[in-house]
C-alpha positions, 0 to 999 in steps of 0.5 A: 316890229318890222315885218311882212305878211305875205298873201295867205299868211296870218300874224297875230298880233300882241299889244300890251297896254300899260296902265297909264297909257293915254286914252282917246280915239285913235287909228290903226294901219299897216306899216310896211316901209315903202307900202304904207300909203298904198296899204291906208288909201286901199282901205287897209285902216281902221278905227281904235278906242282907247278906255281910260279915267276920263270915260267915266266921268259922269258927264261925259259917261252919261252923253251920247257917244258918235264916232266920226271916222273920216277916211280917203280911197285913192284908185287908178284903172288897172293896168291889166284889167279892163273896167277895174280900178284899184291901187297897185304899188307901181302907182305911187309918189315917185310917178308924174302926171303934170301936164306936158305940152302935146302930151298932157297925159303922159306918165313918167317915172324918175329912174334913180339908177339912171347914169345920170338919173332921169325921168323915163317916159311910160306911154303905156301905163296908165296910172301915176299921180301929181303929189296927192293926187290921184285918178280918182279919190273919194273921201269917206265918213263911216266908210260912206263917200261924201266928196269925190275927186277926180284928176286934173288932166291939165297938171299941177295938184287941183283935182276937180271935186264935187260933193256927194250929198248921199255921203253927208253925215247927219246926225240927229239930237233931241232938245238939250241932249248932249252928245261926245263927238270924236272923231280921227282923220285916217288920210292920205292927205295932211289935214282936213276940216270938220264943219258942223252945221245946224240943219234948222238954222242953215247959216249957222255952222262951226269950223273945227279944223283936224290934222290927220294923225298920219301919211 
């Protein structure tokens, strides 16, 4: 289905789920071609649970159900409004802010319509990023930021990051308690990792590789 829902418009989607559809913890997002990353990294995404026979297994049904949604929010200073950070459609992966001698913060845009095609300098624009980089990016766990990255003006794809302790997800469990941890990564980067740490044993942790389900 390909359609565009304009601002102030409404549309009701009807999804028919077959009885043999796999169950699981997944995510959804708009998929307007050319704007998918812009919309998903601006928060237009969410989690959806499809229940099935596995949920009726006694031990699974009795376990504490814990959901973890890892997402990211990419931001740039607005081109039009002072002190406002946003992600506008003009600021997308075509832009380039690789460090350049004498002008490390210069924004350039590839003009495919030029003859021959060439990079065009846009000195008045503040947006744009290197591949996979934003001016500022927040990684969130269930909507709460736990890690921040800022663009590295020296160029390349090595942003400066730091953890945000207030956003670390903590689960309190009773001895012998069983949990069913279901996680989904709705990220604009290709993959992430989940590290489980026992706070009672700071040196003990388990790392689970987890690929994102889309870009």
